[in-house]
VEXGULO-301563 format. One line per 4 residues: for each residue y, x, z of N, C-alpha, C. Coordinates in nm, 3 decimals. Layout:
! residues N
Y X Z Y X Z Y X Z | ...
END
This chain:
! residues 221
17.083 -8.054 10.557 17.191 -7.942 10.441 17.304 -8.017 10.441 | 17.334 -7.980 10.472 17.512 -8.009 10.420 17.574 -7.887 10.326 | 17.572 -7.903 10.201 17.636 -7.774 10.181 17.777 -7.734 10.226 | 17.885 -7.788 10.286 17.955 -7.740 10.362 17.948 -7.658 10.468
17.837 -7.666 10.468 17.865 -7.554 10.634 17.698 -7.479 10.559 | 17.724 -7.408 10.439 17.612 -7.322 10.453 17.723 -7.192 10.383 | 17.710 -7.071 10.435 17.738 -7.024 10.400 17.738 -6.894 10.275 | 17.845 -6.918 10.146 17.754 -6.805 10.051 17.686 -6.654 10.110
17.542 -6.694 10.002 17.443 -6.557 10.079 17.360 -6.563 10.168 | 17.349 -6.712 10.227 17.262 -6.722 10.308 17.156 -6.810 10.241 | 16.998 -6.753 10.344 16.900 -6.816 10.291 16.870 -6.965 10.357 | 16.822 -7.067 10.213 16.770 -7.210 10.238 16.656 -7.267 10.187
16.597 -7.325 10.238 16.478 -7.421 10.227 16.491 -7.562 10.250 | 16.494 -7.607 10.071 16.460 -7.726 10.084 16.353 -7.807 9.983 | 16.376 -7.947 9.945 16.296 -7.964 9.888 16.358 -8.085 9.757 | 16.370 -8.053 9.643 16.367 -8.138 9.520 16.344 -8.197 9.399
16.437 -8.280 9.302 16.377 -8.307 9.181 16.418 -8.272 9.130 | 16.359 -8.171 9.039 16.412 -8.124 8.885 16.493 -8.202 8.805 | 16.623 -8.220 8.796 16.671 -8.308 8.666 16.698 -8.288 8.534 | 16.686 -8.127 8.527 16.702 -8.079 8.367 16.640 -7.972 8.328
16.533 -7.957 8.254 16.402 -7.876 8.226 16.495 -7.760 8.213 | 16.421 -7.654 8.260 16.456 -7.479 8.253 16.526 -7.456 8.152 | 16.601 -7.361 8.132 16.640 -7.314 8.004 16.766 -7.157 8.019 | 16.831 -7.150 7.909 16.860 -7.003 7.896 16.967 -7.028 8.035
17.052 -7.014 8.060 17.206 -6.986 8.061 17.269 -6.990 7.916 | 17.397 -7.077 7.880 17.499 -6.996 7.762 17.506 -6.883 7.737 | 17.579 -6.778 7.877 17.618 -6.631 7.849 17.559 -6.626 7.967 | 17.469 -6.514 7.914 17.374 -6.393 8.042 17.430 -6.240 8.014
17.461 -6.178 8.146 17.388 -6.018 7.995 17.253 -5.957 8.097 | 17.160 -6.062 8.176 17.053 -6.016 8.194 16.960 -6.173 8.132 | 16.819 -6.116 8.131 16.722 -6.215 8.115 16.739 -6.320 8.236 | 16.764 -6.433 8.199 16.786 -6.566 8.288 16.760 -6.711 8.253
16.684 -6.771 8.362 16.660 -6.919 8.355 16.709 -7.020 8.465 | 16.790 -7.127 8.434 16.852 -7.159 8.535 16.823 -7.404 8.449 | 16.781 -7.414 8.573 16.740 -7.549 8.588 16.871 -7.608 8.693 | 16.849 -7.783 8.688 16.909 -7.837 8.762 16.809 -7.926 8.889
16.825 -7.923 9.001 16.760 -8.021 9.135 16.840 -8.027 9.209 | 16.781 -8.199 9.238 16.840 -8.298 9.312 16.720 -8.344 9.406 | 16.815 -8.441 9.558 16.756 -8.420 9.648 16.813 -8.587 9.703 | 16.867 -8.636 9.630 16.937 -8.720 9.571 17.095 -8.734 9.698
17.129 -8.684 9.716 17.245 -8.693 9.775 17.301 -8.540 9.770 | 17.285 -8.411 9.745 17.324 -8.288 9.676 17.233 -8.211 9.524 | 17.330 -8.169 9.475 17.294 -8.143 9.313 17.285 -7.986 9.357 | 17.186 -7.959 9.282 17.225 -7.764 9.280 17.198 -7.682 9.115
17.174 -7.608 9.096 17.223 -7.537 9.007 17.055 -7.402 9.080 | 16.959 -7.427 8.932 16.856 -7.325 9.047 16.803 -7.219 8.944 | 16.907 -7.098 8.999 16.873 -6.933 8.866 16.805 -6.830 8.919 | 16.709 -6.787 8.843 16.608 -6.702 8.849 16.627 -6.538 8.706
16.648 -6.476 8.728 16.705 -6.345 8.676 16.528 -6.252 8.670 | 16.532 -6.194 8.513 16.414 -6.091 8.479 16.293 -6.118 8.539 | 16.207 -6.058 8.628 16.062 -6.096 8.642 16.090 -6.228 8.739 | 16.153 -6.271 8.826 16.166 -6.396 8.839 16.181 -6.506 8.794
16.179 -6.498 8.667 16.208 -6.608 8.586 16.110 -6.677 8.646 | 15.953 -6.638 8.582 15.858 -6.693 8.595 15.818 -6.787 8.681 | 15.900 -6.813 8.791 15.909 -6.863 8.918 15.907 -7.033 8.871 | 16.026 -7.023 8.763 16.057 -7.158 8.753 16.003 -7.249 8.645
15.866 -7.216 8.641 15.781 -7.299 8.577 15.756 -7.401 8.576 | 15.883 -7.486 8.587 15.882 -7.638 8.645 15.939 -7.715 8.480 | 15.935 -7.860 8.524 15.966 -7.902 8.394 16.043 -8.040 8.466 | 16.147 -8.117 8.406 16.243 -8.192 8.435 16.101 -8.331 8.515
16.152 -8.385 8.598 16.067 -8.458 8.683 15.985 -8.424 8.801 | 15.984 -8.282 8.799 15.868 -8.193 8.890 15.891 -8.226 9.052 | 15.890 -8.176 9.150 15.941 -8.181 9.249 15.862 -8.086 9.309 | 15.977 -7.956 9.361 15.959 -7.824 9.417 16.014 -7.847 9.539
15.947 -7.735 9.600 15.969 -7.698 9.724 15.990 -7.565 9.731 | 16.156 -7.543 9.765 16.217 -7.423 9.705 16.240 -7.365 9.906 | 16.185 -7.208 9.887 16.126 -7.163 10.008 16.230 -6.965 9.993 | 16.357 -6.976 10.061 16.375 -6.889 10.061 16.492 -6.822 9.974
16.558 -6.911 9.927 16.663 -6.905 9.786 16.757 -6.912 9.846 | 16.854 -6.805 9.738 16.957 -6.764 9.834 17.103 -6.835 9.748 | 17.144 -6.868 9.866 17.305 -7.029 9.814 17.429 -6.925 9.792 | 17.487 -6.952 9.719 17.628 -6.922 9.704 17.685 -7.015 9.568
17.800 -7.022 9.599 17.891 -7.104 9.490 17.945 -7.252 9.577 | 18.044 -7.165 9.606 18.154 -7.316 9.655 18.305 -7.320 9.694 | 18.365 -7.361 9.684 18.541 -7.392 9.670 18.623 -7.336 9.638 | 18.557 -7.181 9.712 18.665 -7.067 9.617 18.643 -6.995 9.517
18.477 -6.992 9.493 18.387 -6.929 9.433 18.382 -6.991 9.275 | 18.402 -6.926 9.139 18.396 -6.969 9.045 18.306 -7.022 8.986 | 18.164 -7.043 9.070 18.050 -7.123 9.009 18.036 -7.284 9.077 | 17.935 -7.321 9.062 17.900 -7.493 9.102 17.834 -7.407 9.224
17.769 -7.500 9.297 17.658 -7.491 9.430 17.571 -7.400 9.339 | 17.510 -7.310 9.439 17.384 -7.258 9.308 17.279 -7.175 9.455 | 17.162 -7.201 9.373 17.037 -7.148 9.502 16.924 -7.008 9.396 | 16.972 -6.867 9.388 16.957 -6.804 9.343 16.800 -6.777 9.395
16.702 -6.747 9.258 16.560 -6.745 9.289 16.485 -6.560 9.325 | 16.510 -6.504 9.428 16.490 -6.356 9.400 16.292 -6.316 9.477 | 16.271 -6.200 9.427 16.161 -6.145 9.528 16.106 -6.289 9.607 | 16.233 -6.272 9.728 16.137 -6.315 9.849 16.152 -6.508 9.811
16.173 -6.531 9.737 16.212 -6.695 9.720 16.052 -6.750 9.685 | 15.989 -6.839 9.714 15.880 -6.911 9.708 15.876 -7.089 9.649 | 15.814 -7.094 9.535 15.854 -7.234 9.424 15.737 -7.284 9.440 | 15.707 -7.421 9.492 15.640 -7.533 9.508 15.636 -7.655 9.445
15.517 -7.632 9.354 15.506 -7.773 9.273 15.482 -7.890 9.414 | 15.574 -7.988 9.456 15.484 -8.067 9.517 15.448 -8.226 9.447 | 15.286 -8.272 9.476 15.308 -8.428 9.436 15.284 -8.509 9.599 | 15.384 -8.593 9.593 15.497 -8.668 9.727 15.574 -8.725 9.656
15.571 -8.872 9.738 15.682 -8.956 9.750 15.843 -8.964 9.752 | 15.894 -8.868 9.635 16.014 -8.906 9.606 16.153 -8.919 9.557 | 16.253 -8.909 9.545 16.332 -8.977 9.480 16.348 -9.000 9.329 | 16.329 -9.070 9.279 16.289 -9.038 9.102 16.473 -8.987 9.033
16.468 -8.935 8.897 16.548 -8.929 8.829 16.662 -8.931 8.859 | 16.623 -9.088 8.839 16.766 -9.205 8.779 16.827 -9.202 8.958 | 16.759 -9.187 9.079 16.824 -9.182 9.178 16.826 -9.069 9.269 | 16.796 -9.000 9.188 16.913 -8.818 9.210 17.004 -8.827 9.144
17.039 -8.841 9.023 17.148 -8.863 8.898 17.268 -9.024 8.950 | 17.327 -9.010 9.038 17.463 -9.120 9.077 17.571 -9.107 8.946 | 17.566 -9.255 8.895 17.673 -9.238 8.853 17.807 -9.289 8.850 | 17.946 -9.278 8.834 18.032 -9.252 8.891 18.184 -9.297 8.739
18.293 -9.339 8.784 18.393 -9.287 8.713 18.473 -9.225 8.717 | 18.513 -9.186 8.657 18.571 -9.020 8.655 18.659 -8.976 8.751 | 18.759 -9.099 8.766 18.845 -9.071 8.889 18.789 -9.055 9.022 | 18.630 -9.133 9.052 18.615 -9.092 9.136 18.553 -8.960 9.224
18.554 -8.891 9.104 18.434 -8.706 9.101 18.504 -8.642 9.166 | 18.496 -8.576 9.259 18.547 -8.428 9.315 18.478 -8.370 9.240 | 18.553 -8.192 9.275 18.525 -8.085 9.210 18.416 -8.026 9.230 | 18.362 -8.004 9.104 18.176 -7.920 9.141 18.110 -8.027 9.160
18.073 -8.175 9.135 17.993 -8.279 9.185 17.975 -8.322 9.057 | 17.820 -8.306 9.110 17.712 -8.345 9.000 17.732 -8.511 8.972 | 17.697 -8.569 8.874 17.680 -8.696 8.861 17.699 -8.729 8.697 | 17.647 -8.856 8.654 17.674 -8.947 8.574 17.744 -9.040 8.476
17.849 -9.004 8.372 17.973 -9.041 8.368 17.907 -9.086 8.220 | 17.986 -9.221 8.200 17.971 -9.288 8.073 18.151 -9.338 8.036 | 18.158 -9.318 7.837 18.278 -9.366 7.815 18.252 -9.244 7.688 | 18.378 -9.243 7.574 18.390 -9.206 7.532 18.412 -9.055 7.465
18.381 -8.985 7.371 18.378 -8.840 7.409 18.518 -8.835 7.177 | 18.592 -8.777 7.249 18.644 -8.727 7.116 18.660 -8.538 7.109 | 18.625 -8.505 6.984 18.577 -8.394 6.965 18.647 -8.320 6.896 | 18.710 -8.182 6.993 18.803 -8.092 6.947 18.751 -8.000 6.856
18.569 -7.972 6.875 18.529 -7.816 6.852 18.417 -7.791 6.889 | 18.349 -7.731 6.754 18.224 -7.725 6.785 18.158 -7.649 6.823 | 18.270 -7.493 6.821 18.226 -7.362 6.824 18.295 -7.306 6.935 | 18.230 -7.230 7.024 18.305 -7.064 7.107 18.315 -7.005 7.058
18.347 -6.853 7.112 18.373 -6.744 7.088 18.352 -6.660 7.162 | 18.236 -6.549 7.239 18.253 -6.509 7.344 18.240 -6.377 7.317 | 18.323 -6.242 7.340 18.291 -6.104 7.302 18.217 -6.085 7.489 | 18.044 -5.983 7.365 18.024 -5.962 7.448 18.084 -5.802 7.529
18.170 -5.726 7.413 18.226 -5.640 7.528 18.318 -5.647 7.645 | 18.437 -5.777 7.578 18.501 -5.830 7.693 18.503 -5.899 7.815 | 18.360 -5.965 7.806 18.318 -6.000 7.872 18.382 -6.197 7.871 | 18.411 -6.244 7.796 18.539 -6.335 7.805 18.546 -6.388 7.628
18.588 -6.567 7.665 18.607 -6.647 7.553 18.711 -6.635 7.485 | 18.747 -6.671 7.347 18.827 -6.604 7.291 18.817 -6.652 7.143 | 18.920 -6.561 7.086 18.934 -6.648 6.989 18.835 -6.594 6.846 | 18.818 -6.629 6.686 18.739 -6.581 6.657 18.711 -6.413 6.629
18.844 -6.349 6.675 18.844 -6.282 6.678 18.934 -6.146 6.795 | 18.885 -6.149 6.878 18.872 -6.037 7.034 18.979 -6.017 7.003 | 19.076 -5.972 7.092 19.235 -5.868 7.122 19.179 -5.700 7.119 | 19.032 -5.708 7.152 18.993 -5.582 7.151 18.919 -5.561 6.980
18.907 -5.611 6.904 18.909 -5.548 6.791 18.782 -5.633 6.763 | 18.681 -5.710 6.817 18.552 -5.741 6.799 18.523 -5.856 6.717 | 18.436 -5.939 6.668 18.417 -5.999 6.630 18.321 -6.077 6.664 | 18.338 -6.182 6.827 18.229 -6.225 6.867 18.160 -6.339 6.827
18.013 -6.350 6.802 17.926 -6.424 6.785 17.995 -6.565 6.766 | 17.932 -6.672 6.715 17.990 -6.815 6.745 17.908 -6.891 6.806 | 17.869 -6.920 6.888 17.855 -7.036 6.953 17.833 -7.170 6.982 | 17.729 -7.245 6.920 17.758 -7.436 6.932 17.751 -7.472 7.043
17.852 -7.474 7.094 17.893 -7.519 7.229 18.041 -7.659 7.173 | 17.999 -7.731 7.180 18.125 -7.904 7.131 18.194 -7.923 7.303 | 18.342 -7.911 7.268 18.417 -7.927 7.297 18.495 -8.029 7.296 | 18.561 -8.129 7.319 18.718 -8.226 7.326 18.735 -8.300 7.471
18.810 -8.363 7.421 18.798 -8.493 7.577 18.745 -8.650 7.585 | 18.762 -8.687 7.692 18.589 -8.790 7.767 18.697 -8.870 7.826 | 18.668 -9.003 7.794 18.750 -9.085 7.858 18.665 -9.211 7.928 | 18.701 -9.287 7.989 18.608 -9.413 8.079 18.660 -9.506 8.090
18.815 -9.467 8.042 18.913 -9.599 8.118 18.984 -9.603 8.231 | 18.914 -9.513 8.362 18.992 -9.468 8.464 19.062 -9.325 8.482 | 18.999 -9.227 8.346 19.065 -9.110 8.345 19.027 -9.066 8.227 | 19.098 -8.947 8.164 19.061 -8.853 8.069 19.025 -8.685 8.112
18.902 -8.645 8.063 18.895 -8.513 8.114 18.873 -8.405 7.963 | 18.891 -8.309 8.002 18.820 -8.181 7.936 18.649 -8.161 7.927 | 18.631 -8.166 7.801 18.426 -8.158 7.889 18.377 -8.044 7.731 | 18.272 -8.042 7.800 18.239 -7.880 7.693 18.085 -7.880 7.727
17.940 -7.894 7.599 17.828 -7.863 7.659 17.813 -7.722 7.668 | 17.712 -7.744 7.830 17.683 -7.578 7.895 17.564 -7.508 7.792 | 17.533 -7.571 7.700 17.428 -7.465 7.618 17.446 -7.560 7.453 | 17.338 -7.456 7.395 17.343 -7.481 7.217 17.266 -7.606 7.229
17.107 -7.606 7.291 17.041 -7.658 7.267 17.124 -7.838 7.324 | 17.141 -7.877 7.388 17.242 -7.978 7.402 17.379 -7.974 7.322 | 17.451 -7.908 7.291 17.464 -7.943 7.157 17.384 -8.009 7.020 | 17.316 -7.924 7.011 17.201 -8.030 6.958 17.173 -8.139 6.931
17.110 -8.148 7.099 17.094 -8.311 7.128 17.216 -8.396 7.094 | 17.332 -8.382 7.146 17.445 -8.418 7.104 17.483 -8.450 6.983 | 17.480 -8.358 6.897 17.506 -8.376 6.714 17.400 -8.428 6.699 | 17.208 -8.424 6.683 17.152 -8.409 6.646 17.106 -8.307 6.532
17.230 -8.161 6.495 17.183 -8.080 6.448 17.151 -7.972 6.497 | 17.096 -7.914 6.451 17.071 -7.715 6.446 17.158 -7.673 6.454 | 17.113 -7.546 6.550 17.225 -7.453 6.539 17.230 -7.389 6.433 | 17.184 -7.347 6.337 17.166 -7.263 6.193 17.204 -7.379 6.108
17.232 -7.485 6.139 17.315 -7.580 6.069 17.428 -7.625 6.117 | 17.517 -7.590 6.277 17.614 -7.616 6.305 17.741 -7.629 6.256 | 17.740 -7.574 6.113 17.869 -7.617 6.088 17.864 -7.733 5.997 | 17.798 -7.786 5.950 17.791 -7.915 5.912 17.761 -8.073 6.004
17.763 -8.023 6.146 17.755 -8.148 6.228 17.901 -8.250 6.179 | 17.863 -8.365 6.194 17.962 -8.441 6.191 17.995 -8.481 6.282 | 18.140 -8.463 6.344 18.166 -8.447 6.458 18.213 -8.670 6.492 | 18.255 -8.692 6.364 18.247 -8.875 6.369 18.133 -8.922 6.403
18.009 -8.888 6.369 17.881 -8.942 6.418 17.897 -8.968 6.583 | 17.951 -8.830 6.660 17.917 -8.812 6.782 18.033 -8.914 6.843 | 18.135 -8.923 6.748 18.249 -9.024 6.858 18.245 -9.169 6.850 | 18.093 -9.210 6.752 18.122 -9.332 6.728 18.007 -9.450 6.763
18.023 -9.379 6.880 17.956 -9.490 7.034 17.971 -9.408 7.127 | 17.992 -9.508 7.214 17.989 -9.447 7.351 17.895 -9.328 7.447 | 17.867 -9.300 7.504 17.808 -9.134 7.531 17.778 -9.115 7.649 | 17.696 -9.102 7.725 17.653 -9.101 7.887 17.608 -8.960 7.911
17.718 -8.866 8.010 17.687 -8.735 8.000 17.652 -8.715 8.205 | 17.506 -8.679 8.180 17.516 -8.568 8.341 17.586 -8.475 8.325 | 17.641 -8.421 8.403 17.740 -8.284 8.495 17.764 -8.300 8.559 | 17.871 -8.152 8.598 17.964 -8.139 8.677 18.116 -8.123 8.673
18.236 -8.172 8.734 18.317 -8.147 8.731 18.374 -8.013 8.778 | 18.453 -7.955 8.703 18.523 -7.803 8.776 18.648 -7.755 8.705 | 18.753 -7.770 8.762 18.881 -7.732 8.721 18.885 -7.822 8.622 | 18.847 -7.916 8.628 18.938 -8.017 8.512 18.820 -8.064 8.386
18.733 -7.988 8.385 18.632 -7.999 8.248 18.518 -8.007 8.309 | 18.454 -8.137 8.281 18.315 -8.143 8.265 18.203 -8.095 8.180 | 18.139 -8.026 8.242 18.059 -7.958 8.183 17.899 -8.017 8.251 | 17.887 -8.076 8.062 17.799 -8.143 8.000 17.613 -8.099 8.035
17.537 -8.134 8.120 17.449 -8.049 8.137 17.308 -8.091 8.073 | 17.334 -8.264 8.053 17.237 -8.335 7.995 17.312 -8.468 7.929 | 17.276 -8.464 7.768 17.283 -8.589 7.700 17.185 -8.682 7.786 | 17.289 -8.837 7.863 17.157 -8.932 7.866 17.132 -9.005 7.798
17.237 -9.072 7.680 17.223 -9.189 7.605 17.384 -9.151 7.505
END
């Protein structure tokens, strides 16, 4: 399976290792859940909505056969490579000899990463913000007060810059749970986040680069 040869909307079947426990996306207007799956060469988002979310009854480390998933998200699209689970999709756990989580997650220097490529990076973060503001009315991120006059609810989303000596990029956590893992602080106490403790030691992130921003999907260390 070569992602470059698959057209958005095509149905694909593949086997992969679940690299992150299924969770709710940072922003969604529907009941949704997603996870990351990899086969050692490609890494994709798995996304399910509404009544299909129960099909992602998986945990990190499981091997799963995905049959008839809908492929989307490459190059000109605004999202990373994604497989949507719908009513025709079958998700089956498999017990088999397969690449480990560690073998599916490639570590790279930042200057080697291509757009929408998943990998692990190690380096030093500098935190600029611990909150983002999303307006449900305008469906966009913005300031504490939106241009429409609405006061968006703050989202615990840590962001800043990350450097490994080869290049410096912007980074942001992809969920509030990841922000909690990185900071060691629960969302209810996020205002008391000690950003110096986050920056006090080198960090290892797993995620993907998109439009110059590294989206952190998991804190590995």
